[in-house]
Backbone as XML, in Angstrom:
<?xml version="1.0"?>
<chain id="A" units="angstrom">
  <residue number="1" name="MET">
    <atom name="N" x="165.578" y="223.655" z="79.067"/>
    <atom name="CA" x="166.679" y="223.881" z="78.153"/>
    <atom name="C" x="166.177" y="223.720" z="76.723"/>
  </residue>
  <residue number="2" name="GLU">
    <atom name="N" x="166.537" y="224.670" z="75.879"/>
    <atom name="CA" x="166.191" y="224.568" z="74.466"/>
    <atom name="C" x="167.229" y="223.696" z="73.776"/>
  </residue>
  <residue number="3" name="ILE">
    <atom name="N" x="166.756" y="222.716" z="73.014"/>
    <atom name="CA" x="167.642" y="221.782" z="72.332"/>
    <atom name="C" x="168.022" y="222.354" z="70.964"/>
  </residue>
  <residue number="4" name="PRO">
    <atom name="N" x="169.325" y="222.534" z="70.701"/>
    <atom name="CA" x="169.735" y="223.011" z="69.376"/>
    <atom name="C" x="169.384" y="221.975" z="68.309"/>
  </residue>
  <residue number="5" name="THR">
    <atom name="N" x="168.807" y="222.410" z="67.198"/>
    <atom name="CA" x="168.416" y="221.495" z="66.134"/>
    <atom name="C" x="168.934" y="221.982" z="64.791"/>
  </residue>
  <residue number="6" name="ALA">
    <atom name="N" x="169.015" y="221.051" z="63.866"/>
    <atom name="CA" x="169.386" y="221.354" z="62.485"/>
    <atom name="C" x="168.478" y="220.553" z="61.571"/>
  </residue>
  <residue number="7" name="ALA">
    <atom name="N" x="167.922" y="221.214" z="60.572"/>
    <atom name="CA" x="167.146" y="220.516" z="59.552"/>
    <atom name="C" x="168.113" y="219.830" z="58.593"/>
  </residue>
  <residue number="8" name="VAL">
    <atom name="N" x="167.644" y="218.773" z="57.944"/>
    <atom name="CA" x="168.490" y="218.059" z="56.993"/>
    <atom name="C" x="169.042" y="219.025" z="55.942"/>
  </residue>
  <residue number="9" name="ALA">
    <atom name="N" x="168.212" y="219.947" z="55.484"/>
    <atom name="CA" x="168.646" y="220.910" z="54.464"/>
    <atom name="C" x="169.811" y="221.766" z="54.942"/>
  </residue>
  <residue number="10" name="GLY">
    <atom name="N" x="169.980" y="221.908" z="56.257"/>
    <atom name="CA" x="171.065" y="222.704" z="56.806"/>
    <atom name="C" x="172.340" y="221.924" z="57.057"/>
  </residue>
  <residue number="11" name="VAL">
    <atom name="N" x="172.319" y="220.624" z="56.775"/>
    <atom name="CA" x="173.496" y="219.786" z="56.972"/>
    <atom name="C" x="174.223" y="219.653" z="55.635"/>
  </residue>
  <residue number="12" name="PRO">
    <atom name="N" x="175.473" y="220.122" z="55.558"/>
    <atom name="CA" x="176.203" y="220.084" z="54.290"/>
    <atom name="C" x="176.324" y="218.666" z="53.725"/>
  </residue>
  <residue number="13" name="ASP">
    <atom name="N" x="176.317" y="218.575" z="52.406"/>
    <atom name="CA" x="176.506" y="217.301" z="51.719"/>
    <atom name="C" x="177.560" y="217.518" z="50.650"/>
  </residue>
  <residue number="14" name="PRO">
    <atom name="N" x="178.735" y="216.942" z="50.788"/>
    <atom name="CA" x="179.115" y="215.938" z="51.772"/>
    <atom name="C" x="179.342" y="216.535" z="53.158"/>
  </residue>
  <residue number="15" name="LEU">
    <atom name="N" x="179.339" y="215.643" z="54.146"/>
    <atom name="CA" x="179.529" y="216.079" z="55.523"/>
    <atom name="C" x="180.933" y="216.657" z="55.691"/>
  </residue>
  <residue number="16" name="PRO">
    <atom name="N" x="181.056" y="217.770" z="56.396"/>
    <atom name="CA" x="182.373" y="218.408" z="56.550"/>
    <atom name="C" x="183.277" y="217.668" z="57.532"/>
  </residue>
  <residue number="17" name="GLU">
    <atom name="N" x="184.577" y="217.862" z="57.328"/>
    <atom name="CA" x="185.557" y="217.390" z="58.314"/>
    <atom name="C" x="185.236" y="218.090" z="59.629"/>
  </residue>
  <residue number="18" name="GLY">
    <atom name="N" x="185.449" y="217.410" z="60.732"/>
    <atom name="CA" x="185.208" y="218.033" z="62.024"/>
    <atom name="C" x="183.788" y="217.874" z="62.522"/>
  </residue>
  <residue number="19" name="LEU">
    <atom name="N" x="182.921" y="217.220" z="61.731"/>
    <atom name="CA" x="181.551" y="216.951" z="62.179"/>
    <atom name="C" x="181.457" y="215.488" z="62.573"/>
  </residue>
  <residue number="20" name="LEU">
    <atom name="N" x="181.097" y="215.242" z="63.821"/>
    <atom name="CA" x="180.845" y="213.891" z="64.306"/>
    <atom name="C" x="179.353" y="213.628" z="64.189"/>
  </residue>
  <residue number="21" name="VAL">
    <atom name="N" x="178.975" y="212.543" z="63.532"/>
    <atom name="CA" x="177.575" y="212.122" z="63.492"/>
    <atom name="C" x="177.439" y="210.981" z="64.488"/>
  </residue>
  <residue number="22" name="LEU">
    <atom name="N" x="176.649" y="211.217" z="65.516"/>
    <atom name="CA" x="176.436" y="210.242" z="66.582"/>
    <atom name="C" x="175.034" y="209.669" z="66.459"/>
  </residue>
  <residue number="23" name="ASP">
    <atom name="N" x="174.934" y="208.368" z="66.253"/>
    <atom name="CA" x="173.661" y="207.667" z="66.095"/>
    <atom name="C" x="173.339" y="206.985" z="67.419"/>
  </residue>
  <residue number="24" name="VAL">
    <atom name="N" x="172.210" y="207.353" z="68.029"/>
    <atom name="CA" x="171.871" y="206.843" z="69.363"/>
    <atom name="C" x="170.761" y="205.783" z="69.329"/>
  </residue>
  <residue number="25" name="ARG">
    <atom name="N" x="170.523" y="205.187" z="68.153"/>
    <atom name="CA" x="169.489" y="204.149" z="68.044"/>
    <atom name="C" x="170.006" y="202.802" z="68.553"/>
  </residue>
  <residue number="26" name="GLU">
    <atom name="N" x="169.124" y="201.829" z="68.600"/>
    <atom name="CA" x="169.477" y="200.491" z="69.050"/>
    <atom name="C" x="170.237" y="199.746" z="67.941"/>
  </residue>
  <residue number="27" name="ASP">
    <atom name="N" x="170.861" y="198.629" z="68.318"/>
    <atom name="CA" x="171.726" y="197.882" z="67.413"/>
    <atom name="C" x="171.041" y="197.476" z="66.102"/>
  </residue>
  <residue number="28" name="ALA">
    <atom name="N" x="169.839" y="196.940" z="66.168"/>
    <atom name="CA" x="169.143" y="196.482" z="64.958"/>
    <atom name="C" x="168.805" y="197.651" z="64.035"/>
  </residue>
  <residue number="29" name="GLU">
    <atom name="N" x="168.457" y="198.788" z="64.625"/>
    <atom name="CA" x="168.164" y="199.977" z="63.825"/>
    <atom name="C" x="169.422" y="200.438" z="63.088"/>
  </residue>
  <residue number="30" name="TRP">
    <atom name="N" x="170.534" y="200.461" z="63.814"/>
    <atom name="CA" x="171.822" y="200.863" z="63.237"/>
    <atom name="C" x="172.191" y="199.936" z="62.084"/>
  </residue>
  <residue number="31" name="ALA">
    <atom name="N" x="172.076" y="198.628" z="62.301"/>
    <atom name="CA" x="172.465" y="197.661" z="61.273"/>
    <atom name="C" x="171.642" y="197.828" z="59.998"/>
  </residue>
  <residue number="32" name="ALA">
    <atom name="N" x="170.368" y="198.204" z="60.134"/>
    <atom name="CA" x="169.477" y="198.335" z="58.976"/>
    <atom name="C" x="169.836" y="199.524" z="58.101"/>
  </residue>
  <residue number="33" name="GLY">
    <atom name="N" x="170.372" y="200.586" z="58.692"/>
    <atom name="CA" x="170.751" y="201.752" z="57.905"/>
    <atom name="C" x="171.236" y="202.883" z="58.771"/>
  </residue>
  <residue number="34" name="HIS">
    <atom name="N" x="172.361" y="203.466" z="58.402"/>
    <atom name="CA" x="172.938" y="204.577" z="59.154"/>
    <atom name="C" x="173.747" y="205.469" z="58.222"/>
  </residue>
  <residue number="35" name="VAL">
    <atom name="N" x="174.097" y="206.637" z="58.696"/>
    <atom name="CA" x="174.910" y="207.579" z="57.939"/>
    <atom name="C" x="176.336" y="207.039" z="57.886"/>
  </residue>
  <residue number="36" name="ALA">
    <atom name="N" x="176.898" y="206.981" z="56.698"/>
    <atom name="CA" x="178.277" y="206.500" z="56.544"/>
    <atom name="C" x="179.221" y="207.339" z="57.401"/>
  </residue>
  <residue number="37" name="GLY">
    <atom name="N" x="180.099" y="206.653" z="58.125"/>
    <atom name="CA" x="181.071" y="207.339" z="58.963"/>
    <atom name="C" x="180.560" y="207.744" z="60.336"/>
  </residue>
  <residue number="38" name="SER">
    <atom name="N" x="179.293" y="207.473" z="60.606"/>
    <atom name="CA" x="178.750" y="207.853" z="61.917"/>
    <atom name="C" x="179.228" y="206.883" z="62.996"/>
  </residue>
  <residue number="39" name="VAL">
    <atom name="N" x="179.089" y="207.317" z="64.235"/>
    <atom name="CA" x="179.471" y="206.524" z="65.401"/>
    <atom name="C" x="178.193" y="206.077" z="66.095"/>
  </residue>
  <residue number="40" name="HIS">
    <atom name="N" x="178.150" y="204.818" z="66.495"/>
    <atom name="CA" x="176.955" y="204.253" z="67.108"/>
    <atom name="C" x="177.140" y="204.064" z="68.609"/>
  </residue>
  <residue number="41" name="VAL">
    <atom name="N" x="176.336" y="204.759" z="69.386"/>
    <atom name="CA" x="176.277" y="204.569" z="70.841"/>
    <atom name="C" x="174.806" y="204.672" z="71.220"/>
  </residue>
  <residue number="42" name="PRO">
    <atom name="N" x="174.166" y="203.539" z="71.535"/>
    <atom name="CA" x="172.750" y="203.599" z="71.914"/>
    <atom name="C" x="172.516" y="204.593" z="73.061"/>
  </residue>
  <residue number="43" name="LEU">
    <atom name="N" x="171.392" y="205.282" z="73.006"/>
    <atom name="CA" x="171.082" y="206.305" z="74.004"/>
    <atom name="C" x="171.241" y="205.776" z="75.425"/>
  </residue>
  <residue number="44" name="MET">
    <atom name="N" x="170.778" y="204.580" z="75.679"/>
    <atom name="CA" x="170.842" y="204.032" z="77.045"/>
    <atom name="C" x="172.277" y="203.832" z="77.528"/>
  </residue>
  <residue number="45" name="ASP">
    <atom name="N" x="173.240" y="203.782" z="76.607"/>
    <atom name="CA" x="174.646" y="203.584" z="76.967"/>
    <atom name="C" x="175.443" y="204.881" z="77.022"/>
  </residue>
  <residue number="46" name="LEU">
    <atom name="N" x="174.874" y="205.965" z="76.533"/>
    <atom name="CA" x="175.638" y="207.201" z="76.370"/>
    <atom name="C" x="176.205" y="207.725" z="77.681"/>
  </residue>
  <residue number="47" name="GLY">
    <atom name="N" x="175.410" y="207.776" z="78.725"/>
    <atom name="CA" x="175.883" y="208.298" z="80.002"/>
    <atom name="C" x="177.032" y="207.499" z="80.566"/>
  </residue>
  <residue number="48" name="GLN">
    <atom name="N" x="176.902" y="206.183" z="80.566"/>
    <atom name="CA" x="177.952" y="205.343" z="81.152"/>
    <atom name="C" x="179.198" y="205.259" z="80.271"/>
  </residue>
  <residue number="49" name="ARG">
    <atom name="N" x="179.049" y="205.487" z="78.963"/>
    <atom name="CA" x="180.194" y="205.408" z="78.049"/>
    <atom name="C" x="180.789" y="206.776" z="77.728"/>
  </residue>
  <residue number="50" name="TYR">
    <atom name="N" x="180.210" y="207.837" z="78.255"/>
    <atom name="CA" x="180.658" y="209.185" z="77.914"/>
    <atom name="C" x="182.157" y="209.375" z="78.153"/>
  </residue>
  <residue number="51" name="ALA">
    <atom name="N" x="182.661" y="208.944" z="79.284"/>
    <atom name="CA" x="184.070" y="209.154" z="79.622"/>
    <atom name="C" x="184.991" y="208.512" z="78.594"/>
  </residue>
  <residue number="52" name="GLU">
    <atom name="N" x="184.633" y="207.331" z="78.092"/>
    <atom name="CA" x="185.498" y="206.657" z="77.116"/>
    <atom name="C" x="185.387" y="207.282" z="75.720"/>
  </residue>
  <residue number="53" name="LEU">
    <atom name="N" x="184.380" y="208.121" z="75.520"/>
    <atom name="CA" x="184.137" y="208.707" z="74.212"/>
    <atom name="C" x="184.608" y="210.152" z="74.098"/>
  </residue>
  <residue number="54" name="THR">
    <atom name="N" x="185.265" y="210.673" z="75.129"/>
    <atom name="CA" x="185.603" y="212.097" z="75.131"/>
    <atom name="C" x="186.459" y="212.509" z="73.935"/>
  </residue>
  <residue number="55" name="GLU">
    <atom name="N" x="187.313" y="211.629" z="73.427"/>
    <atom name="CA" x="188.116" y="211.970" z="72.246"/>
    <atom name="C" x="187.222" y="212.256" z="71.047"/>
  </residue>
  <residue number="56" name="LEU">
    <atom name="N" x="186.149" y="211.484" z="70.910"/>
    <atom name="CA" x="185.213" y="211.699" z="69.805"/>
    <atom name="C" x="184.590" y="213.083" z="69.889"/>
  </residue>
  <residue number="57" name="PHE">
    <atom name="N" x="184.278" y="213.502" z="71.093"/>
    <atom name="CA" x="183.583" y="214.767" z="71.276"/>
    <atom name="C" x="184.504" y="215.976" z="71.164"/>
  </residue>
  <residue number="58" name="ALA">
    <atom name="N" x="185.756" y="215.736" z="70.783"/>
    <atom name="CA" x="186.659" y="216.833" z="70.476"/>
    <atom name="C" x="186.358" y="217.384" z="69.078"/>
  </residue>
  <residue number="59" name="ALA">
    <atom name="N" x="185.414" y="216.770" z="68.382"/>
    <atom name="CA" x="185.011" y="217.245" z="67.055"/>
    <atom name="C" x="184.519" y="218.682" z="67.160"/>
  </residue>
  <residue number="60" name="ASP">
    <atom name="N" x="184.558" y="219.397" z="66.028"/>
    <atom name="CA" x="184.075" y="220.777" z="66.011"/>
    <atom name="C" x="182.612" y="220.846" z="66.413"/>
  </residue>
  <residue number="61" name="GLN">
    <atom name="N" x="181.823" y="219.896" z="65.920"/>
    <atom name="CA" x="180.399" y="219.842" z="66.260"/>
    <atom name="C" x="179.938" y="218.399" z="66.166"/>
  </residue>
  <residue number="62" name="THR">
    <atom name="N" x="178.907" y="218.062" z="66.939"/>
    <atom name="CA" x="178.332" y="216.730" z="66.928"/>
    <atom name="C" x="176.884" y="216.827" z="66.487"/>
  </residue>
  <residue number="63" name="LEU">
    <atom name="N" x="176.551" y="216.098" z="65.428"/>
    <atom name="CA" x="175.177" y="215.986" z="64.948"/>
    <atom name="C" x="174.638" y="214.667" z="65.475"/>
  </residue>
  <residue number="64" name="VAL">
    <atom name="N" x="173.603" y="214.728" z="66.296"/>
    <atom name="CA" x="173.065" y="213.526" z="66.922"/>
    <atom name="C" x="171.795" y="213.112" z="66.187"/>
  </residue>
  <residue number="65" name="VAL">
    <atom name="N" x="171.728" y="211.822" z="65.837"/>
    <atom name="CA" x="170.609" y="211.313" z="65.053"/>
    <atom name="C" x="169.975" y="210.097" z="65.711"/>
  </residue>
  <residue number="66" name="CYS">
    <atom name="N" x="168.680" y="209.933" z="65.441"/>
    <atom name="CA" x="167.943" y="208.722" z="65.779"/>
    <atom name="C" x="166.895" y="208.548" z="64.683"/>
  </residue>
  <residue number="67" name="ARG">
    <atom name="N" x="165.875" y="207.764" z="64.918"/>
    <atom name="CA" x="164.867" y="207.521" z="63.884"/>
    <atom name="C" x="164.072" y="208.781" z="63.556"/>
  </residue>
  <residue number="68" name="SER">
    <atom name="N" x="163.538" y="209.440" z="64.608"/>
    <atom name="CA" x="162.638" y="210.569" z="64.355"/>
    <atom name="C" x="163.056" y="211.874" z="65.030"/>
  </residue>
  <residue number="69" name="GLY">
    <atom name="N" x="164.101" y="211.849" z="65.827"/>
    <atom name="CA" x="164.577" y="213.054" z="66.490"/>
    <atom name="C" x="164.252" y="213.142" z="67.967"/>
  </residue>
  <residue number="70" name="ASN">
    <atom name="N" x="163.515" y="212.174" z="68.506"/>
    <atom name="CA" x="163.163" y="212.223" z="69.929"/>
    <atom name="C" x="164.300" y="211.759" z="70.832"/>
  </residue>
  <residue number="71" name="ARG">
    <atom name="N" x="164.823" y="210.573" z="70.580"/>
    <atom name="CA" x="165.933" y="210.074" z="71.416"/>
    <atom name="C" x="167.161" y="210.947" z="71.270"/>
  </residue>
  <residue number="72" name="SER">
    <atom name="N" x="167.407" y="211.393" z="70.052"/>
    <atom name="CA" x="168.590" y="212.229" z="69.841"/>
    <atom name="C" x="168.466" y="213.564" z="70.572"/>
  </residue>
  <residue number="73" name="ALA">
    <atom name="N" x="167.246" y="214.067" z="70.749"/>
    <atom name="CA" x="167.055" y="215.306" z="71.520"/>
    <atom name="C" x="167.496" y="215.109" z="72.965"/>
  </residue>
  <residue number="74" name="TYR">
    <atom name="N" x="167.182" y="213.968" z="73.549"/>
    <atom name="CA" x="167.644" y="213.675" z="74.920"/>
    <atom name="C" x="169.167" y="213.629" z="74.962"/>
  </residue>
  <residue number="75" name="ALA">
    <atom name="N" x="169.773" y="212.971" z="73.954"/>
    <atom name="CA" x="171.234" y="212.870" z="73.916"/>
    <atom name="C" x="171.870" y="214.249" z="73.779"/>
  </residue>
  <residue number="76" name="VAL">
    <atom name="N" x="171.298" y="215.108" z="72.932"/>
    <atom name="CA" x="171.833" y="216.454" z="72.756"/>
    <atom name="C" x="171.751" y="217.220" z="74.074"/>
  </residue>
  <residue number="77" name="GLY">
    <atom name="N" x="170.637" y="217.112" z="74.777"/>
    <atom name="CA" x="170.506" y="217.772" z="76.077"/>
    <atom name="C" x="171.626" y="217.371" z="77.021"/>
  </residue>
  <residue number="78" name="PHE">
    <atom name="N" x="171.901" y="216.073" z="77.083"/>
    <atom name="CA" x="172.980" y="215.568" z="77.932"/>
    <atom name="C" x="174.329" y="216.110" z="77.475"/>
  </residue>
  <residue number="79" name="LEU">
    <atom name="N" x="174.599" y="216.041" z="76.173"/>
    <atom name="CA" x="175.900" y="216.475" z="75.660"/>
    <atom name="C" x="176.121" y="217.968" z="75.855"/>
  </residue>
  <residue number="80" name="VAL">
    <atom name="N" x="175.095" y="218.762" z="75.635"/>
    <atom name="CA" x="175.213" y="220.208" z="75.840"/>
    <atom name="C" x="175.542" y="220.503" z="77.304"/>
  </residue>
  <residue number="81" name="GLN">
    <atom name="N" x="174.941" y="219.765" z="78.217"/>
    <atom name="CA" x="175.245" y="219.948" z="79.641"/>
    <atom name="C" x="176.703" y="219.605" z="79.948"/>
  </residue>
  <residue number="82" name="GLN">
    <atom name="N" x="177.315" y="218.750" z="79.112"/>
    <atom name="CA" x="178.725" y="218.390" z="79.300"/>
    <atom name="C" x="179.656" y="219.377" z="78.603"/>
  </residue>
  <residue number="83" name="GLY">
    <atom name="N" x="179.071" y="220.389" z="77.942"/>
    <atom name="CA" x="179.880" y="221.384" z="77.256"/>
    <atom name="C" x="180.195" y="221.048" z="75.806"/>
  </residue>
  <residue number="84" name="ILE">
    <atom name="N" x="179.497" y="220.079" z="75.235"/>
    <atom name="CA" x="179.721" y="219.655" z="73.857"/>
    <atom name="C" x="178.834" y="220.483" z="72.922"/>
  </residue>
  <residue number="85" name="ASP">
    <atom name="N" x="179.384" y="220.898" z="71.791"/>
    <atom name="CA" x="178.617" y="221.599" z="70.765"/>
    <atom name="C" x="177.866" y="220.542" z="69.966"/>
  </residue>
  <residue number="86" name="ALA">
    <atom name="N" x="176.640" y="220.251" z="70.389"/>
    <atom name="CA" x="175.843" y="219.195" z="69.781"/>
    <atom name="C" x="174.517" y="219.754" z="69.285"/>
  </residue>
  <residue number="87" name="VAL">
    <atom name="N" x="174.039" y="219.190" z="68.162"/>
    <atom name="CA" x="172.741" y="219.568" z="67.611"/>
    <atom name="C" x="171.960" y="218.309" z="67.267"/>
  </residue>
  <residue number="88" name="ASN">
    <atom name="N" x="170.652" y="218.430" z="67.366"/>
    <atom name="CA" x="169.741" y="217.339" z="67.065"/>
    <atom name="C" x="169.298" y="217.426" z="65.607"/>
  </residue>
  <residue number="89" name="LEU">
    <atom name="N" x="169.295" y="216.299" z="64.893"/>
    <atom name="CA" x="168.792" y="216.280" z="63.525"/>
    <atom name="C" x="167.268" y="216.282" z="63.569"/>
  </residue>
  <residue number="90" name="GLU">
    <atom name="N" x="166.686" y="217.393" z="63.154"/>
    <atom name="CA" x="165.226" y="217.554" z="63.165"/>
    <atom name="C" x="164.584" y="216.516" z="62.245"/>
  </residue>
  <residue number="91" name="GLY">
    <atom name="N" x="163.667" y="215.739" z="62.793"/>
    <atom name="CA" x="162.996" y="214.708" z="62.003"/>
    <atom name="C" x="163.773" y="213.416" z="61.890"/>
  </residue>
  <residue number="92" name="GLY">
    <atom name="N" x="164.977" y="213.394" z="62.419"/>
    <atom name="CA" x="165.784" y="212.181" z="62.462"/>
    <atom name="C" x="166.132" y="211.619" z="61.095"/>
  </residue>
  <residue number="93" name="LEU">
    <atom name="N" x="166.484" y="210.342" z="61.116"/>
    <atom name="CA" x="166.875" y="209.687" z="59.877"/>
    <atom name="C" x="165.697" y="209.456" z="58.945"/>
  </residue>
  <residue number="94" name="LEU">
    <atom name="N" x="164.483" y="209.537" z="59.466"/>
    <atom name="CA" x="163.322" y="209.488" z="58.568"/>
    <atom name="C" x="163.352" y="210.701" z="57.637"/>
  </residue>
  <residue number="95" name="ALA">
    <atom name="N" x="163.652" y="211.867" z="58.184"/>
    <atom name="CA" x="163.757" y="213.079" z="57.361"/>
    <atom name="C" x="164.973" y="212.994" z="56.453"/>
  </residue>
  <residue number="96" name="TRP">
    <atom name="N" x="166.069" y="212.481" z="56.959"/>
    <atom name="CA" x="167.294" y="212.314" z="56.177"/>
    <atom name="C" x="167.006" y="211.472" z="54.930"/>
  </residue>
  <residue number="97" name="GLU">
    <atom name="N" x="166.385" y="210.323" z="55.151"/>
    <atom name="CA" x="166.072" y="209.400" z="54.060"/>
    <atom name="C" x="165.058" y="210.011" z="53.087"/>
  </residue>
  <residue number="98" name="ALA">
    <atom name="N" x="164.069" y="210.732" z="53.622"/>
    <atom name="CA" x="163.024" y="211.332" z="52.791"/>
    <atom name="C" x="163.576" y="212.377" z="51.823"/>
  </residue>
  <residue number="99" name="THR">
    <atom name="N" x="164.707" y="212.991" z="52.183"/>
    <atom name="CA" x="165.299" y="213.987" z="51.293"/>
    <atom name="C" x="166.288" y="213.368" z="50.313"/>
  </residue>
  <residue number="100" name="GLY">
    <atom name="N" x="166.428" y="212.045" z="50.371"/>
    <atom name="CA" x="167.315" y="211.362" z="49.432"/>
    <atom name="C" x="168.755" y="211.270" z="49.871"/>
  </residue>
  <residue number="101" name="ARG">
    <atom name="N" x="169.035" y="211.628" z="51.114"/>
    <atom name="CA" x="170.409" y="211.518" z="51.615"/>
    <atom name="C" x="170.749" y="210.042" z="51.824"/>
  </residue>
  <residue number="102" name="ALA">
    <atom name="N" x="171.987" y="209.685" z="51.551"/>
    <atom name="CA" x="172.424" y="208.292" z="51.548"/>
    <atom name="C" x="172.534" y="207.703" z="52.948"/>
  </residue>
  <residue number="103" name="LEU">
    <atom name="N" x="172.234" y="206.419" z="53.009"/>
    <atom name="CA" x="172.444" y="205.594" z="54.191"/>
    <atom name="C" x="173.215" y="204.353" z="53.760"/>
  </residue>
  <residue number="104" name="VAL">
    <atom name="N" x="173.905" y="203.739" z="54.694"/>
    <atom name="CA" x="174.569" y="202.468" z="54.455"/>
    <atom name="C" x="174.043" y="201.469" z="55.471"/>
  </residue>
  <residue number="105" name="ALA">
    <atom name="N" x="174.125" y="200.178" z="55.131"/>
    <atom name="CA" x="173.645" y="199.124" z="56.027"/>
    <atom name="C" x="174.752" y="198.116" z="56.283"/>
  </residue>
  <residue number="106" name="ASP">
    <atom name="N" x="174.641" y="197.404" z="57.379"/>
    <atom name="CA" x="175.517" y="196.274" z="57.624"/>
    <atom name="C" x="174.944" y="195.103" z="56.824"/>
  </residue>
  <residue number="107" name="GLY">
    <atom name="N" x="175.783" y="194.381" z="56.099"/>
    <atom name="CA" x="175.293" y="193.254" z="55.317"/>
    <atom name="C" x="174.895" y="193.653" z="53.911"/>
  </residue>
  <residue number="108" name="ASP">
    <atom name="N" x="174.168" y="192.783" z="53.245"/>
    <atom name="CA" x="173.833" y="192.966" z="51.832"/>
    <atom name="C" x="172.483" y="193.603" z="51.577"/>
  </residue>
  <residue number="109" name="ALA">
    <atom name="N" x="171.656" y="193.709" z="52.587"/>
    <atom name="CA" x="170.312" y="194.275" z="52.395"/>
    <atom name="C" x="170.397" y="195.768" z="52.082"/>
  </residue>
  <residue number="110" name="PRO">
    <atom name="N" x="169.427" y="196.287" z="51.329"/>
    <atom name="CA" x="169.409" y="197.739" z="51.075"/>
    <atom name="C" x="169.250" y="198.507" z="52.402"/>
  </residue>
  <residue number="111" name="ALA">
    <atom name="N" x="169.917" y="199.647" z="52.492"/>
    <atom name="CA" x="169.837" y="200.455" z="53.704"/>
    <atom name="C" x="168.448" y="201.068" z="53.830"/>
  </residue>
  <residue number="112" name="MET">
    <atom name="N" x="167.940" y="201.067" z="55.063"/>
    <atom name="CA" x="166.631" y="201.648" z="55.352"/>
    <atom name="C" x="166.553" y="202.062" z="56.806"/>
  </residue>
  <residue number="113" name="VAL">
    <atom name="N" x="165.635" y="202.953" z="57.104"/>
    <atom name="CA" x="165.391" y="203.382" z="58.475"/>
    <atom name="C" x="164.274" y="202.508" z="59.036"/>
  </residue>
  <residue number="114" name="VAL">
    <atom name="N" x="164.549" y="201.860" z="60.170"/>
    <atom name="CA" x="163.525" y="201.029" z="60.822"/>
    <atom name="C" x="163.234" y="201.578" z="62.197"/>
  </residue>
</chain>
């Protein structure tokens, strides 16, 4: 299966209504820095939590992110098989941050990708 991808340059800024940003990284990674308004579901939990998240996936499109784009590619594969219009962020949040796109963090520390 070919995984649909989007480069950071192809993601509108500001993010449009109807776009769900799903972050599939681990808790500590999420806390260090994430896209404002994104939803956090670690990749290992996605399959078992999918049923409870179906309302979220009613979004027009889902942009799935992780650190570098590898874990999010697995998540996109799963979501596409469920009939969800999902795309993988090429290069992950490392690419997002490298282009100067904003991140937010939990707590007072500056946001960063770890």
